[in-house]
KOLFI-579822 format. One record per residue: y, x, z of N, C-alpha, C, O, CB in turn; residue in one letter. Coordinates in steps of 0.2 Angstrom, whole numbers, padded with zeros to 4 digits, always signed. Each point is the difference from the previous one (the first is absolute). Glycine has a CB too. Layout:
! KOLFI-579822
YXZYXZYXZYXZYXZA/...
***
This chain:
! KOLFI-579822
+0187+0412+0199-0005-0005-0004+0001-0007+0000-0002-0003-0005-0005+0010+0009M/+0011-0009+0000+0002-0007-0001+0005-0003-0008+0000-0005-0003+0000+0006+0017K/+0003+0006-0015+0004-0001-0006-0004+0001-0006+0002-0002-0005+0007+0004+0011Y/-0016+0003-0005-0004+0003-0005-0003-0008-0001-0002-0002-0006+0000+0017+0011F/+0001-0019+0000-0005-0005-0001+0005-0007-0004-0001-0005-0004-0007+0010+0016L/+0011-0004-0009+0007-0005-0003+0000+0003-0009+0001-0004-0005+0009+0004+0019S/-0010+0004-0013+0000+0003-0009-0004-0001-0004+0000-0003-0006+0004+0012+0009F/-0009-0008+0000-0009-0002-0002+0000-0007-0002-0001-0001-0005-0005+0009+0014L/+0007-0013-0004+0001-0007-0002+0004-0001-0005-0002-0005-0003+0000+0001+0014L/+0008+0006-0013+0004-0002-0002-0003+0003-0008+0000-0005-0005+0010+0005+0016I/-0011+0005-0013-0004+0003-0006-0005-0003+0000-0002-0002-0006+0006+0013+0006F/-0008-0013+0003-0008-0004-0002+0004-0007-0002-0002-0003-0005-0010+0008+0016S/+0017-0007-0008+0003-0006-0003+0001+0000-0006-0003-0004-0004+0007+0002+0013S/+0001+0005-0011+0002+0001-0008-0006+0002-0003+0000-0003-0006+0012+0006+0009I/-0017+0002-0003-0004+0001-0005-0004-0006+0001-0002-0002-0005+0002+0015+0003F/-0002-0018+0007-0004-0005-0004+0003-0005-0002-0003-0005-0002-0006+0006+0008I/+0017-0002-0006+0003-0004-0003+0000+0002-0008+0000-0004-0005+0006+0001+0017N/-0005+0010-0013+0001+0003-0006-0007-0002-0004+0000-0003-0005+0009+0013+0010S/-0015-0008+0000-0006-0003-0004-0002-0005-0003-0003-0001-0005+0002+0007+0011Q/+0004-0012-0001+0001-0008-0001+0002-0001-0006-0002-0005-0004+0005+0004+0014N/+0003+0004-0011+0005+0000-0006-0003+0002-0008+0001-0002-0005+0009+0004+0015H/-0014+0004-0007-0005+0002-0007-0005-0004-0002-0002-0002-0006+0004+0013+0009I/-0005-0014+0002-0006-0005-0003+0003-0006-0001-0003-0004-0004-0007+0009+0011E/+0015-0006-0005+0003-0008-0003+0003+0003-0007+0000-0004-0005+0005-0003+0018A/-0002+0011-0013+0001+0002-0008-0007+0000-0003-0001-0005-0003+0013+0013+0005K/-0016-0004-0002-0006+0001-0003-0001-0008-0002+0001-0002-0006-0006+0014+0013E/+0003-0017-0001-0002-0006-0001+0004-0003-0006-0003-0003-0005-0002+0001+0017L/+0012+0002-0010+0004-0003-0005-0002+0001-0006-0001-0004-0005+0011+0005+0012I/-0010+0007-0008-0001+0002-0007-0006-0002-0003-0001+0000-0006+0008+0008+0008D/-0012-0010+0002-0007-0002-0002+0001-0008-0002-0003-0002-0005-0005+0012+0013Q/+0011-0012-0005+0001-0006-0003+0003-0002-0005-0002-0004-0005+0002+0003+0014V/+0005+0005-0010+0005-0001-0007-0004+0003-0005+0002-0001-0006+0010+0001+0011S/-0017+0005-0005-0003+0002-0005-0004-0006-0004+0000-0002-0006+0000+0015+0013R/-0004-0017-0001-0005-0004-0001+0004-0006-0006-0002-0003-0005-0005+0007+0018K/+0013-0006-0009+0004-0004-0003+0003+0001-0008+0001-0005-0004+0002+0003+0017I/-0001+0010-0014+0003+0001-0006-0005+0001-0005+0001+0000-0006+0008+0005+0011N/-0016-0003-0002-0006+0001-0004-0004-0005-0003-0005+0000-0004+0004+0009+0011N/+0003-0016-0004-0004-0006-0002+0004-0003-0007+0006+0001-0001-0009-0004+0014A/-0002+0001-0017+0003-0003-0007+0002-0007+0002+0005-0002-0003-0014+0010-0005K/+0006-0011+0012+0003-0006+0002+0001-0001+0007-0003+0004+0003-0001-0009-0012S/+0008-0002+0013+0000+0001+0005+0000-0010+0002+0004-0003-0003+0000+0019+0003I/-0007-0019+0005+0001-0007+0001+0002+0000+0008-0004+0003+0004-0005-0007-0013V/+0014+0002+0011+0002-0001+0006+0001-0006+0003+0004-0003-0002+0000+0013+0000I/-0009-0012+0007+0003-0007+0002+0001+0000+0008-0004+0001+0004-0001-0008-0014D/+0014+0004+0011+0002+0004+0005+0004-0005+0003+0000-0005-0004+0000+0017+0000F/+0003-0012+0010+0003-0006+0006+0006+0003+0001+0000+0006+0003-0010-0011+0004T/+0016+0002-0010+0006+0003+0001+0003-0004+0008-0002-0006+0001+0004+0008-0017F/+0001+0001+0021+0001-0003+0005+0007+0003+0003+0001+0006+0001-0014-0010+0000K/+0019-0001+0000+0006+0001+0002+0003-0004+0005-0001-0006-0001+0003+0010-0010Q/+0001-0002+0017+0002-0004+0004-0006-0005+0003-0006+0002-0001+0017+0000-0005G/-0010-0007+0010-0004-0004+0002-0004-0006-0004-0006-0003+0001+0014+0007+0006K/-0004-0006-0012-0002-0006-0004-0003+0002-0008-0002-0003-0003+0011-0004+0011N/-0007+0013-0009-0001+0003-0006-0007+0002-0003+0000+0006+0001+0010-0003+0002F/-0015-0005-0006-0007+0002+0001-0004-0003-0009-0002-0005-0001+0002+0003+0020N/+0002+0006-0021-0003-0002-0008-0006+0006-0003+0000+0006+0002+0013-0011-0006E/-0018+0002+0000-0004+0005-0002+0003+0001-0008+0005-0004-0002-0018+0001+0010K/+0010+0009-0011+0001+0001-0008-0005+0005-0001-0003+0004+0004+0017-0007-0005G/-0014+0002-0006-0006+0004-0002+0004+0005-0007+0003-0002-0005-0013-0009+0009V/+0009+0018-0003+0004+0004-0004-0007+0004-0006-0005+0004+0002+0016-0002+0010L/-0009-0003-0019-0006+0005-0002+0006+0005-0006+0004-0002-0004-0017-0008+0005E/+0011+0016+0000+0002+0005-0004-0005+0005-0003-0005+0001+0002+0014-0002+0005I/-0006+0003-0014-0005+0003-0006+0006+0002-0004+0005-0003-0001-0016-0005+0001K/+0009+0014-0002+0004+0005-0004+0008-0003+0000+0003-0002-0005-0015+0005-0004D/+0014-0001+0016+0008+0001-0001+0003-0009+0000+0005-0003+0000-0006+0016-0009G/-0005-0016+0008+0004-0008+0000-0004-0003+0007-0005+0002+0003+0006-0005-0019K/+0002-0002+0016-0001-0006+0006+0000-0006+0000+0003-0002-0004+0000+0007+0008Y/-0007-0009+0000+0000-0007-0001-0001-0003+0007-0005+0001+0003+0002-0001-0015H/+0010-0004+0016+0000-0001+0006+0000-0007+0001+0004-0003-0003+0001+0014+0005L/-0009-0014+0002+0002-0007+0002+0000+0000+0009-0004+0002+0003-0001-0008-0015T/+0011+0002+0013+0002+0000+0007+0006-0005+0001+0005+0001-0002-0009+0011+0003F/+0002-0017+0003+0003-0007+0001-0001-0003-0005-0005+0001-0003+0012+0001+0009M/-0001-0007-0009-0001-0002-0007+0004+0004-0004+0004-0003-0004-0007-0007+0007E/+0002+0016-0002+0003+0005-0006-0006+0004-0004-0004+0003+0004+0015-0001+0003I/-0011-0002-0013-0003+0005-0003+0004+0007-0005+0002-0002-0005-0011-0009+0006K/+0009+0016+0000+0001+0005-0003-0004+0005-0005-0004+0004+0003+0010-0008+0005Q/-0004+0004-0014-0004+0004-0004+0004+0006-0003+0005-0002-0003-0013-0008+0000I/+0006+0016+0004+0001+0006-0003-0003+0004-0006-0006+0001+0001+0009-0001+0010S/+0000+0001-0019-0004+0002-0003+0002+0006-0001-0002+0003-0005-0002-0012+0001D/+0008+0013+0009+0003+0006+0001+0005+0001-0006+0000+0005-0002-0010+0000+0007S/+0013-0010-0008+0007+0000-0004+0005-0004+0004+0006+0001+0002-0013+0000-0013E/+0003-0007+0011+0004-0007+0002-0004-0002+0008-0006+0002+0001+0008-0006-0015N/+0004+0000+0019-0004-0003+0005+0001-0008+0001+0005-0001+0002-0004+0013+0002I/-0006-0016-0005+0001-0007-0002-0001-0003+0007-0005+0001+0004+0000+0000-0016Y/+0010-0004+0014-0001-0003+0007-0001-0008-0002+0004-0003-0003+0003+0013+0011T/-0013-0012-0005-0001-0009-0002+0000-0003+0007-0004+0001+0004-0004+0000-0016I/+0013-0005+0012+0003-0005+0005-0002-0006+0002+0004-0004+0002+0002+0009-0006I/-0013-0008+0004-0003-0005-0003+0004-0006+0004+0001-0005-0003-0013+0011+0001F/+0015-0004+0009+0004-0007+0003+0005-0003-0004-0001-0006-0001+0000+0012+0012E/+0007-0001-0015+0003-0002-0003-0001+0001-0007+0006+0000-0003+0000+0001+0013N/-0011-0001-0014-0002+0000-0005+0005+0005-0004+0004-0003-0004-0011-0008+0006K/+0006+0018-0001+0005+0004-0003-0003+0007+0001-0003+0002+0005+0013-0010-0003E/-0009+0012-0009-0002+0006-0001+0006+0005+0000+0006-0002-0002-0017-0002-0005V/+0011+0010+0010+0004+0005+0001-0003+0006-0005-0006+0002+0001+0010-0006+0012L/+0000+0007-0018-0002+0005-0003+0003+0007+0000+0005+0001-0004-0009-0010+0000I/+0003+0014+0008+0004+0005-0001-0003+0008-0003-0006+0001+0001+0012-0008+0008S/-0002+0011-0011-0004+0007-0001+0000+0003+0006+0004+0000+0005+0001+0002-0017K/-0011+0002+0011-0001+0005+0007+0006+0006-0001+0002+0003-0004-0017-0005+0004I/+0016+0002+0006+0007+0006+0001-0004+0004+0004-0006-0001+0003+0019-0006-0001S/-0010+0013-0002-0001+0006+0006-0001-0003+0007-0005+0002+0003+0014+0005-0008D/-0005-0012+0007+0000-0002+0008-0008-0004+0000-0005+0000+0004+0021-0001+0000E/-0016-0003-0009-0006-0003+0000-0007+0002+0001-0004-0002+0003+0011-0003-0009D/-0006+0011+0001-0007+0006+0001-0001+0002+0007-0006+0002+0002+0008+0004-0015N/+0004-0005+0018-0001+0002+0005-0001-0005+0006-0001+0001+0006+0006+0007-0011L/-0005-0015+0001-0002-0005+0006-0005-0002-0002-0004-0003+0004+0015-0001+0000L/-0014+0004-0010-0006-0004-0002-0005+0000+0003-0001+0005+0004+0005-0004-0013K/-0010-0007+0009-0004+0000+0006-0004+0004-0003-0004+0002+0005+0004-0012-0001P/-0002+0014-0009-0005+0006-0001+0002+0005+0005-0005+0003+0003+0003-0005-0015S/+0007+0004+0012+0003+0004+0007+0000-0002+0007+0003+0003+0004+0005-0001-0012N/-0012-0007+0009+0001-0003+0007-0002+0003+0004+0003-0001+0006-0003-0007-0008L/-0007+0012+0002-0004+0003+0004+0000+0008+0000-0004+0005+0002-0004-0016-0003F/+0014+0012-0003+0000+0008+0002+0008+0003-0002+0002+0005-0003-0017-0004-0001N/+0019-0007+0007+0007+0000+0000+0001+0006+0006+0004+0004-0002-0001-0017-0001F/-0007+0015+0008+0000+0004+0006+0001+0006-0003+0002+0005+0004-0008-0011+0003F/+0004+0008-0012-0002+0007-0001+0005+0006+0000-0001+0006+0001-0006-0012-0007E/+0015+0001+0006+0005+0003+0001+0005-0003+0002+0001-0005-0003-0005+0011-0004K/+0009-0004+0012+0004-0001+0004+0000-0003+0006+0003-0004+0003-0001+0004-0011G/-0008+0003+0012-0004-0001+0007-0002+0006+0002-0002+0004-0004-0002-0015+0001Y/+0005+0011+0010-0004+0005+0003-0005-0004+0005+0001-0006+0002+0010+0016-0003F/-0015-0007+0003-0006-0002+0004+0003+0001+0009+0002+0005+0001-0012+0000-0012F/+0009-0010+0015+0003+0000+0007-0008+0002+0003-0001+0006+0002+0012-0016-0003Q/-0015+0005+0000-0007+0000+0004-0006-0002-0003+0001-0004-0005+0005+0002+0013N/-0011+0003-0005-0007-0003-0003-0003-0004+0006+0000+0003+0006-0003+0008-0015T/+0000-0017+0007-0003-0003+0007-0007-0003-0003+0001-0005-0003+0011+0003+0010V/-0018+0004-0006-0006-0002+0001-0002-0006+0004-0002+0001+0006+0002+0009-0009S/-0002-0016-0002-0002-0005+0004-0007+0000+0004-0004+0004-0002+0012-0010-0006N/-0010+0001+0012-0006+0002+0004-0005-0001-0006-0005+0004+0001+0007-0010+0012N/-0001+0003-0017-0007-0002-0005-0002+0009-0004-0005+0001-0004+0009-0018+0001D/+0002+0020+0004-0001+0007-0004+0000+0000-0008-0001+0005-0004-0006-0002+0014K/+0007-0011-0011+0000+0001-0009+0007+0000-0004+0001+0002-0006-0012-0009+0007K/+0015+0004+0005+0008+0000-0002+0004+0005+0004+0000+0000+0006-0002-0011-0010N/+0007+0014-0002+0005+0004+0004+0007-0002-0002+0002-0001-0005-0010+0011+0006T/+0013-0011+0005+0007-0002-0002+0005+0005-0001+0000+0004+0005-0003-0012+0001Q/+0007+0009-0010+0004+0006+0000+0007-0003-0002+0001-0005-0004-0010+0015+0000I/+0013-0007+0008+0007-0001+0001+0004+0003-0005-0002+0006+0000+0001-0007+0011S/+0005-0001-0015+0005+0003-0005+0006-0003+0002+0001-0005+0003-0009+0006-0013L/+0013+0004+0010+0007-0001+0001+0005+0003-0007+0000+0005-0002-0004-0004+0016I/+0006-0005-0014+0006+0002-0008+0003+0004+0002+0003+0001+0006-0001-0012-0012P/-0001+0016+0000+0005+0007+0003+0006-0001-0002+0005+0003+0003-0013+0005-0006I/+0011-0014-0001+0007-0001+0001+0002-0007+0005+0000-0006-0002+0000+0012-0009E/+0004-0003+0016+0001-0005+0005+0004-0006-0002+0001-0004+0004-0001+0014+0003E/+0003-0010-0013+0004-0005-0002-0003-0007-0003+0003-0005-0001+0005+0016+0000N/-0014-0010+0000-0002-0005-0002-0002-0007+0005+0001+0001+0006-0004+0007-0016G/+0000-0012+0007-0001-0006+0005-0006+0001+0004-0001-0002+0006+0007-0007-0014D/-0011+0013+0005-0006+0001+0003-0001+0004+0007+0001+0007+0000-0002-0008-0011K/-0002-0002+0016+0000+0005+0006-0007+0005+0000+0000+0006-0001+0006-0016+0008K/-0011+0006-0007-0007+0003-0002-0006-0003-0002+0000-0006+0001+0003+0011+0007K/-0007-0003-0012-0005-0002-0003-0007+0003+0004-0001+0006+0002+0008-0007-0014L/-0011-0006+0013-0008+0002+0003-0005-0001-0004-0002-0006-0003+0005+0002+0012L/-0005+0009-0011-0006-0001-0007-0008+0000+0004-0003+0005+0003+0012+0004-0013I/-0012-0015+0010-0008+0001+0001-0003+0002-0004+0000-0004-0005+0000-0002+0011T/-0004+0010-0005-0006+0002-0006-0006+0000+0002-0002+0002+0006+0008+0005-0010I/-0010-0008+0000-0008-0001+0002-0003+0007-0004+0000+0002-0006-0002-0018+0006N/+0001+0020+0006-0002+0008-0001-0006+0001-0005+0000+0005-0004+0003-0002+0017K/-0009-0008-0012-0006+0001-0004+0002-0002-0007-0002+0004-0004-0005-0006+0014E/+0011-0003-0011+0001-0003-0008+0006+0003-0002-0001+0000-0006-0003-0012+0008K/+0009+0015+0000+0006+0005+0001+0003-0007-0005+0002+0001-0006-0006+0016+0008K/+0005-0022+0001+0004-0006-0002+0006-0002+0004-0002+0000+0006-0009-0004-0012E/+0017+0001+0004+0004-0002+0005-0003-0007+0001-0001-0005-0004+0010+0012+0001I/-0008-0008+0012-0002-0007+0002+0006-0005+0001+0000-0006-0001-0010+0010+0006F/+0015+0000-0002+0006-0005+0002+0006+0007-0002+0000+0007+0001-0008-0019+0012E/+0014+0008-0014+0008+0004+0000+0004-0004+0006+0001-0006-0001-0001+0009-0014I/+0003+0000+0019+0005-0004+0004+0006+0002-0001+0000+0006+0001-0007-0009+0007I/+0012+0000-0010+0008+0004+0000+0003-0003+0004+0000-0006+0001+0001+0009-0013E/+0004+0001+0016+0004-0002+0005+0008+0001-0003+0001+0005-0003-0010-0002+0011F/+0014-0007-0006+0006+0002-0003+0004+0003+0007-0003+0001+0005+0003-0010-0016D/+0006+0010+0010+0005+0001+0005+0001-0004+0005+0002+0002+0005+0002+0002-0011K/-0007-0011+0005+0002-0004+0005-0007-0002+0003-0001-0005+0003+0012+0000-0009L/-0016+0009+0004-0007-0001+0001-0004-0006-0001-0005-0002+0002+0008+0008+0006N/+0001-0010-0013-0004-0004-0004-0007+0002-0003+0000+0006-0002+0011-0011+0000N/-0016+0002+0002-0007+0003-0003-0003-0005-0007-0001-0006+0000-0003+0011+0014K/+0003-0001-0017-0002-0003-0007-0007+0003-0001+0000+0007+0000+0013-0009-0006T/-0019-0001+0005-0007+0002+0000-0003-0002-0007+0002-0005-0003-0003+0003+0015V/-0003+0008-0015-0003-0002-0006-0007+0002+0001-0001+0006+0001+0011-0005-0007I/-0015-0007+0007-0008+0003+0002-0003-0001-0006+0000-0005-0004-0001+0002+0018K/-0003+0007-0015-0006+0000-0005-0006-0003+0001-0004+0002+0004+0008+0008-0006I/-0005-0016+0000-0006-0004+0001-0005+0003-0005-0006+0001+0002+0014-0012+0001N/-0007+0012-0008-0006+0003-0004+0005+0006-0006+0005-0001-0002-0016-0012+0003S/+0006+0018-0001+0004+0004-0006-0006+0002-0004-0006+0001+0002+0018+0005+0004I/-0012-0006-0015-0005+0002-0001+0001+0005-0008+0003-0003-0004-0009-0008+0012S/+0003+0017-0009+0003+0004-0003-0006+0000-0008-0006-0001+0000+0011+0008+0014F/-0001-0006-0020-0004+0002-0005-0004-0008-0003-0005+0000-0002+0004+0014+0007N/+0007-0019-0003-0003-0007-0002+0001-0001-0007+0004+0004-0003-0003-0010+0014S/-0006+0002-0014+0001-0002-0007+0006-0006-0001+0000-0006-0001-0014+0008-0001N/+0019+0001+0002+0007-0006-0002+0001+0000-0007+0000+0005-0003+0006-0003+0013I/-0006-0008-0013+0001-0002-0007+0007+0002-0001+0004+0000+0004-0012-0009-0004V/+0011+0012-0006+0007+0001-0002+0004-0006+0000+0006+0001+0001-0010+0009-0008N/+0002-0015+0005+0002-0005+0000+0005-0003+0005+0004-0004-0001-0012+0003-0004E/+0006+0004+0011+0003-0001+0008+0007+0003-0001+0005-0002+0003-0018+0004+0003K/+0013+0004-0011+0009+0003+0000+0004-0003-0005+0005+0002-0002-0009+0011+0005F/+0001-0019-0006+0003-0002-0006+0004-0005+0001-0003-0005+0002-0005+0009-0009V/+0016-0006+0006+0003-0008+0001-0002-0002-0006+0001+0003-0006+0010-0002+0013F/-0014-0007-0007+0000-0005-0005+0004-0004+0000+0000-0004+0005-0009+0004-0005N/+0015-0001-0005+0005-0006+0000-0002-0006-0001+0002-0005+0003+0005+0012-0007R/-0012-0008+0001-0004-0006-0002-0003-0005+0005-0001-0006-0001-0002+0013-0007R/+0003-0003+0016-0002-0004+0006+0005-0003+0003-0001-0004+0004-0008+0011-0002K/+0016-0004-0005+0006-0002+0004+0005-0004-0005+0006+0001+0001-0008+0011+0007Y/+0000-0014-0011+0004-0003-0006+0006-0005+0004+0006+0000-0002-0018+0000-0009Q/+0009-0003+0016+0004-0005+0004+0005+0003+0005+0005-0004+0002-0015-0004-0004D/+0010+0013+0003+0002+0005+0005+0007+0003-0002-0001+0002-0006-0011+0000+0010Y/+0018-0001-0001+0006+0003-0002-0002+0008+0001-0003+0003+0004+0011-0013+0001Y/-0006+0012-0011-0002+0007+0001+0007+0005-0002+0003-0001-0006-0018-0002+0004I/+0016+0007+0007+0007+0004-0002-0002+0007+0001-0004+0002+0004+0012-0011+0002E/-0006+0013-0010+0001+0008-0002+0004+0003+0003+0006-0001-0001-0010-0001-0008E/+0003+0007+0013+0006+0004+0000+0002+0007-0003+0005+0003+0000-0006-0009+0010F/
***
């Protein structure tokens, strides 16, 4: 009887964890669908790293193009080129978009976890609105140890992403606000050279 109860407890634990993983995957899929179905996205975020680095930024995405303002840098992508404008140095860097850039571009910022991770566990907060999902990289050779993604279950939106590296250093992206299908003017994704005539411009 004792062994049967032990087996039952183990089986129940496995079943519950499996159910949690299924629920987490469904929630992730719902978040991804909302992002992928949006015609445009505007994200106001805070990026934190270590004790001293804490900066806000705004990311606007539309039709595979993006406009990012972060620190003293503006980055524009028209889906063919990336224009990085460094105001402090009065410098503009222009580069063609590569396959690697497509993987790392900001428009993939909130659906990168669709591949390459498995679910470890799911934790619901006391307010019952948010769920935190722990993701572990499938490949063990990388720098990442795990990701903690907090999702608003009602809105199906990501609230926070926390990344831990192998040394337990923490990087946090907190979503202050996110709006879908906003009316973003196309000029946002056009680099106008006339505005930067006194800048040093380098093309790669």
